[in-house]
Phi, psi and omega in degrees: 000168178282167185296321181298319179293321178296326178295310182292332174293322177297317177298319180296320178296318177299322177289321178299329181297346177296343176287345178273115182302327180296324181279310185290339183275000183217116181303325179295319178293320179303315180293315182297318181293321178297316178296314180299320181292318181293313180291320179298328179289344178257338191308314182300339179266011176297343178289000175299339178298343178296340176299335180294335177279290173189169183295327182298313179296319181297311183296320182288335188245340182297134184064025176260256185301321184291347177254001188281169184306313180303323183282345170303327184260330180293312182302308181295328179293312179297315182293322178297316179297319179295317180293327177296331178278339187257338185206165177294131177229090184300328183224090182301326183296315179291325174298315180299316183298316181287326175293320176301316180298320178296317178297312182298320180297320176303309182297318184297313183290334178294336179297331191275354177264179187282345179278317175077187182197162175266063189296330186252016172291147005271004179290317180229107192270002180275156177290137173252114181222096187281341176063041182255321185242138177294155181303326169236113181255113183302321182297313182297315182295312182294323178299319179293317179299319179298316179296320179296321178295317177301318178297317181300329182261019165112357178287150181298126186299317183302309181289326179300312183281337173295315176298318177305311185287334172296317178296316181296322178299315178294326177296315177299318179298320178296318180294322177298317178299317180298319179294319180297326176297318177297317180299314181296321179296316180289324178292327176294322179283331182227073183299342180272005184298136174262333178219136171233108185255125180245142174231113180291157178241184178297331180270129184302326186271356184249130180227135169277140185224139167233123177252127180244128174243184180292341185237336186222162171232132181246129175256123187216177177220137175255136174212189184299332183274356179122208182257130177243123180267139179254299181226154173232129181236149171292139176267119181224139172299155177301126186289157176276077185244139187296325180289312180295321179299320178294319179294326183291348175280350181282140184297324180295317179289324175302318180296316179301312183291334177285343187255324190260128177264353184216111187209164171236159179222161174209150177241127179236147177270126183237174178300324182279347183143264182221155169233133178245125184235130173243139177235139177276125185279352186284339191245043179299132181217115178055041177080011186230150178249099190280342180267113190223165167227130180234133175233125176257131182232153175275184184293339177268009177069027171273137181288125177269316178196163180200162179202145168223139181151201185264122180231127183246355174205159186295322182297319178297316180298317180299319179294318179299318182286328180295321184257011179291000000 
């Protein structure tokens, strides 16, 4: 989820903690748990600082180690110890438990979007990306804001946020059901499919879809009117080509390939030598694929510049490659 949603989720966890008599019976505990829940709801995304290095490091590591099983326990432990040094904490164990819940909830909801996370590493090191909830879901965000407003005007926080999460759980179940219907529909049309990748949008009825078979890849969209196909590409493993092989040694392209399960590539001859471009097929927007990796090489196959990330116009891409 996005940072704003994680913030309101942290506030909701802090309010939900009012159901715990140890927390609600002591103002110092109430304050400590609220701080722990809000910071804990953000903690797994502290790896965003990797953007200061470059996009390749960020893409390869974001939602990786900081979301993994060891960090489910490391974050609440570190935050509990820090809060004990900064404010009165009458019961560290209950503070740790509610901070743990905030951390775990952050990791858990991240599994449901199309980006995913390595939530069960090191036991299971693959990315989990269920593609059920958009990275920013208006319903989830507005529901939390509404509950916070109710709390502000006097409703009991514990029960208010308990009702909120019951509603959110049913919302998730409904979205899972809607996605499974799309999967069944696409599998019926393509029984030979090896992968059916869905990316939800802001509109509940619209889904981006990539279907991969042993021979082809289909880029489509599901909406109320049915399935609309945009492009069909042959599915081919990345060829053993000297230009592409040289580009694959670049960190930006390595990061892209570690993240994307459905892509196309092209090699073009340029004045400087060659350009190798990969595009992720999952994020088609207005006829364009904005998530890309570009590697520029000279005639001797030395990397001149490269970039991976979101690009929405040619001028931005040119600027990124110029200063890479």
